C-alpha positions as CSV (number, residue, x, y, z in Angstrom):
1,M,168.3,77.4,85.9
2,N,170.1,75.4,83.1
3,E,168.6,77.7,80.5
4,E,170.0,80.7,82.3
5,R,173.4,79.2,82.5
6,T,173.3,78.2,78.8
7,S,172.3,81.7,77.8
8,K,175.1,83.2,79.8
9,L,177.6,80.8,78.3
10,L,176.5,81.5,74.8
11,K,176.8,85.3,75.4
12,S,180.3,84.9,76.9
13,T,181.5,82.9,73.9
14,R,180.2,85.2,71.2
15,P,182.7,87.8,70.0
16,A,181.8,91.3,71.3
17,S,180.8,93.9,68.9
18,P,182.2,97.5,68.8
19,K,179.9,100.4,68.1
20,M,179.4,100.8,64.3
21,I,179.0,104.2,62.8
22,V,177.7,104.7,59.2
23,A,176.1,107.3,57.0
24,D,175.1,110.6,58.7
25,D,176.6,109.6,62.0
26,L,180.1,109.7,60.5
27,G,180.1,113.5,60.8
28,N,179.6,113.2,64.6
29,L,182.5,110.8,64.8
30,F,184.8,113.2,62.9
31,D,183.7,116.1,65.1
32,R,184.5,114.1,68.3
33,I,187.9,113.1,66.9
34,Q,188.6,116.8,66.0
35,D,187.6,117.9,69.5
36,F,189.8,115.3,71.1
37,I,192.8,116.5,68.9
38,A,192.0,120.1,69.7
39,H,191.9,119.4,73.5
40,R,195.3,117.6,73.3
41,A,196.8,120.4,71.3
42,Y,195.7,122.9,73.9
43,E,197.3,120.8,76.6
44,L,200.6,120.9,74.7
45,Y,200.2,124.7,74.4
46,E,199.6,124.9,78.2
47,R,202.7,122.8,78.9
48,R,204.8,125.2,76.9
49,G,203.6,128.1,79.1
50,Y,201.0,129.5,76.7
51,N,203.8,130.5,74.2
52,A,202.0,131.4,71.0
53,G,203.2,130.7,67.5
54,H,203.4,126.9,67.7
55,E,199.8,126.1,67.0
56,L,200.5,123.8,64.0
57,E,203.2,122.0,65.8
58,D,200.9,121.3,68.7
59,W,198.1,120.2,66.4
60,F,200.4,117.8,64.4
61,Q,201.9,116.4,67.6
62,A,198.4,115.8,69.0
63,E,197.5,114.0,65.8
64,A,200.7,111.9,65.9
65,E,200.1,110.9,69.5
66,L,196.6,109.7,68.6
67,S,197.6,107.9,65.4
68,S,198.9,104.5,66.4
69,P,200.3,102.0,64.0
70,V,197.8,99.2,63.3
71,N,198.9,96.3,61.1
72,E,195.6,95.6,59.5
73,E,195.1,92.9,56.9
74,I,192.5,93.2,54.2
75,K,191.5,90.1,52.2
76,Q,189.0,89.9,49.3
77,S,186.6,87.0,49.6
78,G,184.0,86.7,46.9
79,E,181.5,89.5,47.4
80,K,183.1,91.0,50.5
81,L,186.2,92.4,52.0
82,L,187.5,90.9,55.3
83,L,189.5,93.3,57.5
84,R,191.4,92.3,60.6
85,A,193.1,94.9,62.8
86,P,195.0,93.8,65.9
87,M,194.3,96.3,68.8
88,P,196.3,95.1,71.8
89,G,195.0,96.5,75.1
90,F,191.6,97.6,73.7
91,T,188.2,96.0,73.9
92,A,185.0,96.2,71.8
93,Q,183.6,98.6,74.4
94,D,186.5,101.0,73.9
95,T,186.1,100.9,70.1
96,E,184.0,102.7,67.5
97,V,184.2,101.9,63.8
98,G,183.2,104.3,61.1
99,V,182.5,102.7,57.7
100,A,182.3,104.8,54.5
101,P,182.1,103.4,51.0
102,D,185.9,103.9,50.5
103,R,187.4,103.7,54.0
104,V,187.2,102.5,57.6
105,I,187.9,104.7,60.5
106,I,188.9,103.0,63.8
107,W,188.6,105.2,66.9
108,A,189.4,103.7,70.3
109,K,189.7,105.2,73.8
110,R,190.6,103.4,76.9
111,R,190.8,104.7,80.5
112,S,191.9,102.6,83.3
113,K,192.2,103.4,87.0
114,N,194.9,101.8,89.0
115,L,195.5,101.8,92.7
116,E,199.0,102.4,93.8
117,A,200.4,101.6,97.2
118,K,201.6,104.8,98.8
119,G,203.3,103.9,102.1
120,M,201.8,104.9,105.4
121,S,199.4,107.4,103.8
122,G,197.3,104.7,102.2
123,T,196.6,104.2,98.5
124,R,196.5,106.6,95.6
125,M,194.3,106.3,92.5
126,T,196.0,107.0,89.2
127,E,194.4,107.2,85.8
128,E,195.9,105.9,82.6
129,S,194.5,106.5,79.1
130,A,195.3,105.3,75.6
131,T,193.8,106.2,72.3
132,L,194.0,104.9,68.8
133,L,192.9,106.4,65.5
134,K,193.4,104.8,62.2
135,A,191.9,105.6,58.8
136,I,192.2,102.6,56.4
137,P,191.5,103.2,52.7
138,L,189.7,100.2,51.0
139,P,190.7,98.7,47.7
140,T,187.1,98.6,46.5
141,T,183.8,100.3,47.3
142,V,181.7,98.7,50.1
143,D,178.2,99.0,51.4
144,P,178.5,100.6,54.9
145,S,174.9,99.7,55.8
146,R,175.6,96.0,55.6
147,A,179.0,96.0,57.4
148,V,179.4,93.6,60.3
149,A,182.0,94.1,63.1
150,S,183.2,91.8,65.8
151,F,186.0,91.9,68.4
152,S,187.9,88.9,69.6
153,N,191.3,88.2,71.0
154,E,192.2,91.9,71.0
155,S,191.5,92.1,67.3
156,L,188.8,93.9,65.3
157,M,187.2,92.0,62.5
158,L,185.0,93.5,59.8
159,E,183.0,91.9,57.0
160,L,182.4,94.6,54.4
161,P,180.1,93.6,51.5
162,K,181.3,95.0,48.2
163,T,178.9,97.2,46.1
164,G,177.9,96.5,42.5
């Protein structure tokens, strides 16, 4: 029984890890992001009553809504880069991190369901969502296959080993 408790305690104190995406899987990440933007742009088109001629405006607005400011810090430490990106309201489970030799892509989606009191008729379920997309250029080339990510205190941390 003590071993089980110790194991649970160790798991709960370790920082969680977001999903890492490297190499060939980066194309899938870009496709999913494009699909998400296209879906949102179509929602904007619908909201305007299907009035054609504003496709680029809709697309750019959808991208702007998705792109959130992230005040990342990048430090060089010997043979690696250390990146820290605060992501208030997001968790490791919400987050995917794409690592290419020259950039990092952070993609996070969160959905939460809330119960609202609704007088005599009972309660009503509402759904709230938030998204975040950030492409971060790196000051030097890194090896994506050796990148390590963790998530703690609403911040993403990456260790990115430099190449050559």
